[in-house]
N, C-alpha and C positions, 0 to 999 in steps of 0.2 A: 149443209149443216144449219139447223135453225138457231137463230140468235134471239136474245131477249128483246132488243129493240124492235125487230121486224115481226115478232110473233107475240107482242105484249098482250094483245087481246085474249090470247089463250091462257095467259098466266095471271091475269089481274086478280082473280079470286084467291089464288094461293098466295100471291104477294100481299094482298090485303090481310089474309090470315096471319102471315108472318109479321106484319106490322102490329096487329092486335095482340098476338100471343104474349109479348113482353108486358103489355098493360095488364093482361090477366095474371101473368106470373108475379107481378109486383103489386097486385091489388092489396094484399095484406099490409105491405109496407106503406102504401099510400094511405091506408085507413088507420093503421096502428102507430107506427114508430118511425116516421120519416126523418126526424131531426136527429142527426148523429151527435150534436152537441148535448142534447138532453141525455143521451145514452151514457156518455163517458166523461162529461165535464165535472161531475160530482157537485153540481149546483142545481140539481133538479128539485122541484117542489111538487107536492101532491102526486107522487109517483105511484103508478100501478103496474104491476107485472103483467106479462103476457099469459098465454094459455099454459105455457110451461117455462121453467127456468132454462135459459140458454142464451146464445148470441143473438143480437138484434138484426138478423138477416145477413150477417157477414162474420168472417173469422178475423182477418187482419183489420185492426182498427184505424188504418191510415185514412179511410174515408172520413173519419171524424177528426183525426189529428192534422191531416194535411189537405186532402182534396177539398173539403167544404170550407174551412176558414181561409186557406191561402188562395183557393180558387175564387172565393168571393172577393178577396183583396185584389187579385189580378183583374177580375172582371170590373171591379169598381175603378181601378186605374184606367183601364181602356175607356170606360164610359166617361171619364173626366179628361180624356185626351192625353193620358200619361202612359208611356210604354212601361210596363211593369218589370223593370230591371231590378229594382231594389225593394227590400222589405225592411222598413225602419223599426218594425214592431217586434222582431224576434231577436233574442240575444241582445247585442248592442248594434243591431243592424246586420243584414247579410243579403247576398244576392237572392232574388226571387225567381226570375225566369230561368237562370242558369242552373238552379237546383233541379230542374226538370220535372220532379214529381208534382210540382204545383200546377202543371199543365197550362202555364200562363200564356203560351203562344198557340194553344190548341183552339184556334179560331175557326168558326164562330161558337164552337161547343162550350168554351169556357164561360160564355155569358149565361149558360144554364145555371152555373154555380153562384150566380148573383141572387138566386132564389133560396129561400130557407131550406128547402129539400132538394137543392140543385143536384147533389150527388146522385139522388135516386132518379131524377129525370134524365140525367146524363147516362146512367146505367140503362134505362129503358130505351133511349135513343140508340145507344151503341148496340144493344141486343137486336133491335130491329134492323139496324144496318148490317150486322153480322148475317142475319137471316136473308135479307134481300140480296146482298152481295154474293153470298155463297150459292143462293138459288140461281143468280145470274150466271155464275161460273159453271155450275152443274148443267144448266140448260144449254149453255154455250157449247159444252163438249158433247151434248146429245143425249143426256140422261132423260128418262121419262119424267114428266112433270111431278108425279107423286114421289118418285125416288129423289128428285131434286128438293122437293118440299121436306121430306124426312131429314135429309142431310142438313138443310138450312135450319129447320126447327131444332134439331139436336144441338147445333152450334150456338143457337140463341141461349141455350141453357148449359153451356160448357161450364165446368166447375169453377173456373176462375171468377165468374160473375158472383159467386157466393164466397169463395175463399178470400178474395182481395179486390173488392169493387172500387178501387181507387185508380192510380195511374196505370197499373198493369192491364186493366181491361180496355184502356183507351186505344191501343194499337190493334185490337183484335179484328175490327171490321175490315181493316186494310190488308189482312192476309188473304182472304178470299178475293178482294178487289185486285190484289197483286197477281194472284193466280189467273184471274180473268184477263188482266192486262197482258200477262205472258202468253196466254192462249191466243188473244187477238193479234199479238205481234207475230206469233207463229203462223197463224192463218194468213196474215198479210204477207209474210215472207213466202209462204207456199204459193200464194197467188200473185207474187211479184208486184205487190201494191205498195205504195208509199204509206208512211204513217203506221198506225196501229199500236203505237207504244205510249200514247198519252196517259192511259190508266196506270202504267208503271210509274210514271212521274208522280202522279197524284198519290198513289198508294205508298210509295217509298217516302215521299216528303211528309205526308200525314203520319206515317208510322213513327217518324222521328219526333215531329211536333207533338205527338200524343203524350209524350212525357215519360215513357219507360223504354229506353233503348235496349234493355236486356230482352224484354218480350219481343220487340221489333227484330232484334238480331236472330233469335231462334225461329221466329216466323219466317224471316228471310232465308234461313237455311232450308226450311221445308219448301219454300217457293223455288229455291235454287234447284232442288231435286226435280221439281216439275219442269223447270226450264231445261235441265239436262236431258230428261226423258224426251221432251218435245224436240230438242236439238237433234237427237239421234234418229228421230222419225222423219227428218227432212233430208232432201238431196243436198249434195255438197254446195252448189251455188246458193241454195236457199239457206243453208246453215250460216254462211257468211252474212247474208242479209239479216238473218235472225239475230246473230251475235251483235251486229252493229246497232240494231234496234234496242236490244237489251242494254248495251253499253250507253247508248244515247239517253235512254230513259233514266238509268241510274245516275249518269253524270249530271243531267239537268236537275234531278231530284236533290243531289248533293248541293248543287248551286243554290237551289231554292231553300234548302235547309241551313245554309251558311249563316244567316243572321242569328240563329240560335246555336248551331252546331259549334261554331268557333268559340263563342263565350263559354258554352258549357264545357267544352274540352279544356280550355285554358283554366277555368275554375276548378274542374275536377282534378287536374294535374297537380294542383297545389293544396287541395282540400283534404280534410279528414274523411276517409271513406270506410271506416269501420272494417268489417270482415272482408270487404272487397279488395283488401291489400294482398290477397292470395289465400286467405283461410278458406274461402268458399271452394277452392280447388280440392279440398279434402272432405267437404261436407257431403253427406248422403242421407237418404231417408232411413230412419230407424227401422230395422227389420220387423219389429213387432207391430208396425203400422201397415204392414202389407195387406192384412185383411180389408182395410178401409179402401183399398184401391178397387176392390170388386164389390164390397159391401159397405158403403159409406155410413150405413146405419148399424154397423156391427156392434157399436158400443151404446146402442139406443139412439134416441134422437140426436141429431148431429150437433156437435159443439157444446153439449151440456157440460157444466162444470165437472171437474175431476172429483170423484168421491173423496171426501175428507179422510175416510178410513184407509185409503191406499197409502202405503209407505213409499218413499223414493225408490227403494229397491224393487218394489212391485211395479211401480209406474215406469221405471226405466227411462228411456229417452223419448217417451211419448210427447209429441208436440204437433198439434194439428196444423200449425202454420208451415210445417215441413212437408206436408202432403202435397205433391205436385199436381195430381189430378186423379180422377177415378173414372171407371167405365162400368156401367151397369151390365148385369148378365145378359139381358135381351140384346143390347147393342153389341156386346162382345160376341154373342152367338151369330148375329148378322155379319159382323166384321169377318169372323172365321169362315162363314158361308161364302163371303166374297172372295176368299182365298182358295177354296177347294174346287172351284169350277174347272180348273185346268187351263191349258194354253188357248183354248177356243174362246175364252172369256175376253170381252173388250177390256182394254187397258191392263192386260194381264201383267205385263212387265212393270207397269207403275204400281200395280197392286203389290207385287213382291217388294218393290222399293219401299212402299208404305209400311209393310209388315216388318221389313228390316229396320226402318226408322223407329218403329215402336219397340222392337226387341232391344236394339242398341241403347235406347234411352232408358228402358226399364233396367238394363244392366247398370247403367250409370247411376240411376236412383238407388240401387242396392249396393253401390260402392264396389262393384267388381273391378279389381285393380287394373287389368289391361285396358278395359274400356275407359275407366277414369283417366288413366294415363293418356289414352288417345285423345279424349276430349280436351284435356288440359293443354294439349299441343295445338289445338285449333286456335288461331289468333283471337285473343280477347276472352275466351271462355273461362280461363282460370281465374279471372278477376270478377266473374259474374256469378250470381246465385243461380247456377244452372239447374239445380234440382228443384227449384221453386218456380222459375219463370219460363221453363220450356214446356210446362204442362199443356197450355192451349194448343201448341203446335202438334204435340203428341196426340191430344184428344181429337184434333181435326183429322189426323191420319186415320184413326179408328172410325170416325164418322164417315169419311169418304169411302172406306171399305164397306161400311154398312149400307151406304147409299148405292154403291155398285151392286151389292147383293140384292137389294130390292129391285133395282133396274133389271137385273137378270131375270128375276121372277116375272116382272111385268112384260118381259119380252118372250114369255112362254118357254124359258129355258129351265127344264126340270133338273132337280138335283137328285142323283141316284141315292138309293137307300144307304149304301155303304158310305157315301160321302156325308150324307146327313147324320148317320151314326157316328162318323169320325168327328164331326163338329160337336156332337153331344159328349163324346168321350173326352175330347180336348177341353171343353168347358168344365167338365167334372174334374179333370186333373188340375186345371188351373185353379179351380175353387179350393181343392184340397191343398195345393201348393201355397196358396195365399193364406189359408186359415192356420195351417200348422205352426208357422213361426210366431203367430200372434196368440196362440193358445194360452200361454202363461198370463199375459195381460188380460185376455178375455175372461179367464177363470177368476182372477182377482177382482176384476171390474164387476162381473155378475154377482160375485159373493158380496161385494160391498153395496151393490145397487141391483137387487133382484128384478126390479121393474125393467131395467135395461135389457135383461135376457129375454123377457117377454116381447119387448118392442123389437129387438133384433131378430127373434124367431119369426115374428109376424112379417117383417120386411123380407127375410130370407125366403119364406114360403111364397110370398107374393112374387119375388124375383124368379123363383123356379117356375111358378105357374105361367108367368108372362113369357119366360124363355121357351117353355114347351109350346105355348100358343104361337109364338113367332116362328119357331122351327117347323111346326105343323103347317103353317101357312105358306112356307117358301115354295112349295110345288103347286100352290093353288092361287093363281093371280086374282081370282074373285075375292080373296080374303086380304087384298092389299090394305084396305082400311084398318083391318084388325092388326096387321103387322105394324102399321104406322102407330096406331094407338098403343100397342104393346111395347114398342120401342121407346115411345115418348113418356109413358106413364111414370116410370121411376125418376128420370131426369127432372121432370117437372115437379114431382113430389119432393125430391131432394132440394130443389130450389125454393119451393113455396113454404114447406113446413117450418124451417128455421125462422121465417118471418113472423111466426105466431109467438115467438119467445121474446126475450128482451123486455123493454118497457112499452106498455101500450098507451099510457096516458101520463100527463104531467106538463109542467112548464118550467122555464128557467127562472132562477132567482134574479129578477130584473132589478130589484133594489140594489143588490151587490154590484151588478154590471153598471147600473146608472151611477152609483157612487164613484166607482173607479173611473168611469169615463169623464165625469164632471170634475174630478179633483186631481187626477194624475197629471194632466197637462202634458208637457213634453218630457216629464220624468218617467220613471219606469216602476214596474211592480215585479215581485217575485212570488212564486207560489210553491208550497210544499205538497200540492195535490189538487185542491179545488180550483177550478178555472185556470188550470196550468197549461203547459205545452203551448200549442199555437192557438188555443181558443180565444185569448184576448185580441189577437191580430185582427180577427174578423170585425171587432168593434173599434178598431183604431186605438187600442190601449197597448202601449209598449211593455214588453215583459222580457226578462232575461231568460225565461224558460223557452224551450223550442223543441221541435221534432223535425230533424232535417238530415238528409244524407244524399249527397255530400254536404258537409258543414265546414265553415271556414276554419282552417287549421290554426290561424292566429287566435281565434276566439276559443276553440276547443282546448288548446294548450293552456290558455289563461284560466278557463273555467276549471280545468283539472288541477292546476297548480295552486290556484288562489281560492276558488269558490267551493269546490267539493271534490276532493281527490277520489271519492268512490263513485262519482256520477257516471251515468251512461251518457257518453258524449254524442251519441246518435239521438238520444231522447233525454234531454236535460230536464228532469222533472222534480228533483230535490225531494224525492219521496221517502228518503231514509228516516230513521228514528231522529227525533229532535236533538238527542245528545250528539249525533254526528253532524248536524247542521249548525248548532249553536256556536261552536268554536270559529266558524268561518263568516258569521254574520257581519263582523266589523268591516269586511271588504265591500259589502254591498252598497253603502251610501256613496262611496267614491265612484260608483258606476251610474250615479243618478237614480238609484232605486229609492223610491219614497215609501212604498208599501210592501208588506209581507202578508200574503193571503194564506191563512192556515185553517185547518178544520177545528182545532182546539187551541185557543190562544194561550191558556195557562200551561200547556206543554212546553212553551218557549219562555216561561217566566224564569227569572234568575233563581228564585227559591220558591218552593211550593210544598204543601203538605196535603195528603189525601187521606180522608177517613177510611175510605175503601177504594181500591182501584176500580175505574169505570168498567173494566171487563168483568170484574167479579160481582158487579151490581146486577143481579138477575131477577130480583123480586120486584114486581110492580105494586106500588102502593097508591091507590086512587086518592085524589084530593079534591073535594068538592068546595064550593064557595063557602067561605067562612071557616073551613077546617084548616088546622095547622099541624105542623110536625116540629117538635123541639127536642133539644137534648144538650149534653155537655161535651166539651172537648178537653180532656185532661192531659193530653200529650203535649210535649214540648215541640213547638213548631220549628224551632231552629232559626227563627227570625222574629223581629220585634214589631214589624208593621205589616198590616194587611191592606193591600191596595185593590185586590180583586178576589173574587171567589167564583166557582162554577158548580153547577148542579146538572146531573144527568137526568133529563126529563123525557117523558113519553107523551107526544102530542097527537098520536094516532094519525099519522100521515099529514101533519100540519093542520089538523082541523080544530085543535083546542083554541079556546078564546078566553079572555079574562086577563087579570093582572096577578102576578106572583111576586111576593115580597120576601126578601131574605134579610134577616136582621142578625147581626153578629155583635155580641157584647163581651167586653173585658171588664166585668164588674157592673153593678147596677146603673151607674151613671156614665158609662163610657161605651156608647153603642154607635154603630153605623148601620144604615139600611139602604137597600137598593131595590128598585122595582123593574120588572121586565114584563112587557106585553107578551102573552102566550102566543099571539099571532105571529110574533117574530122569534119565538123560541125554536130551538133545533130539536128534531125528533130523534130520540135515542142516542144523542151525542151531547157533550157538555154545553150548557148555555152559560154565558158569562154575566156576572154581576160586578159592577164597578163601584168602589167606595171612594168618594171625593169629598173631603180629604181622607187619606188613609186612616185606618184604625190603629192607634198605638196601643199595644197590649200591656206594656209595663210588666210583663212576665206573669200576668194573672191568668187564671183558668178562664176558658171561653165558653160561652153558650151560643146556641143558634136557634133561630125560630123561622120556620118556613110557613108562610100564610098565603092562602089563595083568597084574594080580596074580591074577585069578580069572576063571573063565568061559571056555568054549571054543566058544560058538556064534558065528555070523557077526557081525562088527563091523569097522568101518574108521575110520581117521583120514584126513580129507581133506587133500590137499597140493596145492601149486602150485609153479610154477617161480620161483626167485629166485637170481640170480647163477649161472645155469647148472645148478642142482641142485634137486631136489624138497625142499621144506620144508613143515612142517605149517602149517595155518591157525591159527597161535598169535598171540594178542593179549595184550599186557601193559598194565596200567593202574595209574596212581597211586592212592593211597588216596582215598576219597570226601571231598568238601568240601561245606559247607553250600551250598544248602539240603538236599542229600541226605546222609543219615547212612550208608547202606550197604545191602548186600543183606539183606533180611529173610527171603526164601524163594526157593528155586530149584525150580521145577516142571518137569515133563516138557515142557510147552508154553510156559511163560513164566517170567520172573523178576519178583520183587516187590522194588522198592527202597523204603526207608523214608525219609521226610522227617525232618529233624533236630528240628524243634520245631513240630509241628502244633498249631494252636489247638484248644481244647476246643469242644464243641458249644455250650456256654453258659458265659459268664463275665461279669465286670463291667469297665467301662472303667477305673475307678480302683483296682480291687483291694480295695475296702472290704467285700466280701461273700464269704462262703464259699458256694459253690453246690453243692448235692447234686442231681445229675441222676438222676431215676428213669426217665423215658422221654423221648422227643422232645417230649412235650406236658405233662409233669408234672415239676416240680422244686421244691426248697426253697431258701430263701436265709436266711443269718444275717449281717446287715449291721451292722458297727460304726458306720458313718456312712452317710448317704444316698449312693446310687450309681446307676449306670445298667446294667441287665442288657442284654447283647447275646446274642441267640439267633441262631445261624448257620443260619437258615431264611429263604428268600426273603420279602421284604416284599411283601405283597399285600393288597388291600382287604378280602378276606374273612376275614382273621385277627382273632380276638378273644382277650382274655386276662382271666382272673379272678385278682386278687391278694387272697388271704385271702377269697375268695368274692365279691369286689366287682369290677365291670368297671373296667378301667383302659385308658388310652390306649396304643396301640402306635406308636412312632416308627420312623424309618428312618435307618440308617447304612450308606451305600453300598447294598448289595443286601440287607442283613440287618435284622432286627427289634430294636427296643430298647424297654425298659420301665423307667420310673423307679421306684426302690425307696427307701422311707424306712428309717431305722435300725430295727433289730429283726429279728425272725424272720417269714418269710413263706412261705405256700404258694401256688405259682404254677401255674395251669392254662391251657393254650392250647387253642383249638379253631377249626376252619375251617368256615365256612358261606358260600357264595357270596352276594354282596350283592344279593339280589333279594327 
């Protein structure tokens, strides 16, 4: 049996192609839209869309919310000699490595995330590893080089790399590596040789450190099937040796994983886990999404926004994130051809096992009750998102069958006409069975977006043509290159085309980031959308917002009860209407929150009056240099002082320049005016004008005047109809009241409001000590009397403190840490180490 190391010179060209293919497949992302922060942080400037509206090369946004910002934080910690156990920038502090999705211990790959587009380079590396490792496995078991290449190349473009290119893709290369390790252990056992199980150790340990135990678990189930099949192929004495090698490899891998396995298990046991508390045991793929498993372009270009004309009843349970995987028609035809060869085919028993694996999982995806019951009784599966994270293992089973089919062809094994016809009939029946349940959704979708029907028809015809070409070549080994090209065409297209959507150009609002970084210090910010979730973590800015699962139960309970009862505790983004957030703002200063980042500051004003709602202002009124727009406001505002005003402006993707003046008068001699540089104005959203001191109206009628004093490039004031005439989208607001102090910063993309009295990061309960804060973990105290230090970092069992070099007890006050201090001067040092 020829192995990869001993015959490498025969394989080097194909291996090189497998390394280069991911670079080709990701070329659009490298050129277009590599920065996930720009795509989703809502603080992009000068944005330009892609070739078509759709996702930025992925469906699940975790690459932007978790992988890139928290991976950067973990890599930065490692580079500074710090083990990344703790994240002080999310919530009020929470575990970093034990959250797993951060890939903090995925060394050395996590260092790629220190780069701006690290997630993309990590995806490219992982795709190449998938190809090389699977090629190695298929070559090891004796498949022809081109058959091994086809299988490896298909796995490089498995749908998970598009659906969720974050933690779930990290374990993928180690599934074929584990298969290769099991095969080498079996060969060593058959030859009565020592060793042969080292790759099992590497594959299993890395599968865990990769950061998604669910994907690793389902990958391990498929690898277990290969191990069982190889076990039955050995003689009895060899079976014992093989079993010992497998157990040794798994045991050593568990020991190597223990530094993260134990902290992660202890953390998860006490954490908020969302739907992983057993709800996922009932979740299945909506039946109307079945067509997407064979025709991922059935709704037009993949991932495009849902047509606004569709009603909830027409849309049903459609949710693209619930799609576990798909297989294209040519690959499906090849996989079926790999099944119908009969008992004479190599690996026939394993082929049947693979087919059974696919069928059983498909039944689980569709929610077939007996199958769901069976899976939920497999240890651990009922608390996992099985219908989402088992996809790569199912896809690999189909890929292996396709590779076996091409290998049969290359070995001059002809497929009889009736078997070839059977494959065609089964493919047709599967197509019909997949399309029929989705017909209502497809009909409504095409009616709302006719272009999608044309796109879907084009891809369907291409799939049929490629499938016929692949089937026609199965009995002609000379057409092996055509078979490979036909099988690869659609998977590569499905991966590449979505990268042409999303944002193609733009840059982040560095002014906003710079202001927050320079002025927040050790205190925190909160966001109602712009620069929210984990985005500030990457810049060392602490924010109560976060996206994490698992998340600390102590903090999630506090956030639900005190900060926002309607919040998503997995993704605390405070994105609800201002009226739902305002009643809870008084609790934020006690957490040390200094700033509130919002898209429209006046939406959070205590009292405001709008001449016309911003959403109703749909008429663009150009304003050139020296031109003005004026009018009267006869309505009763409901308040007697005007501290701020806002105007909805159009700056043509932030290209407008000049100065805009807003003047409000309550009588001829009682006026206030405010100037705004159009270079800093927001495009198509309200821009704020501040009046200092406020304008006291004395109950008089108001007038306004909007004057453009400089600049002559394109610029508009948005207006709407009120009282039979066009009026600007002007909003007036009363001066700020506690807990908000007022506007601290107005950026191009967001406003920053300051809280009136935010608590310091560290202080004492009775005020008997002067606290000098050096860093989050180091401070000094000078206490006139005994007092209790309160450190506004989340209480967790892994925290320790040294007071004057001696260990001291850490207490708990709400969600924070406390330390008792005696009278006198003290040096205080905190450190975190998981309790294991």
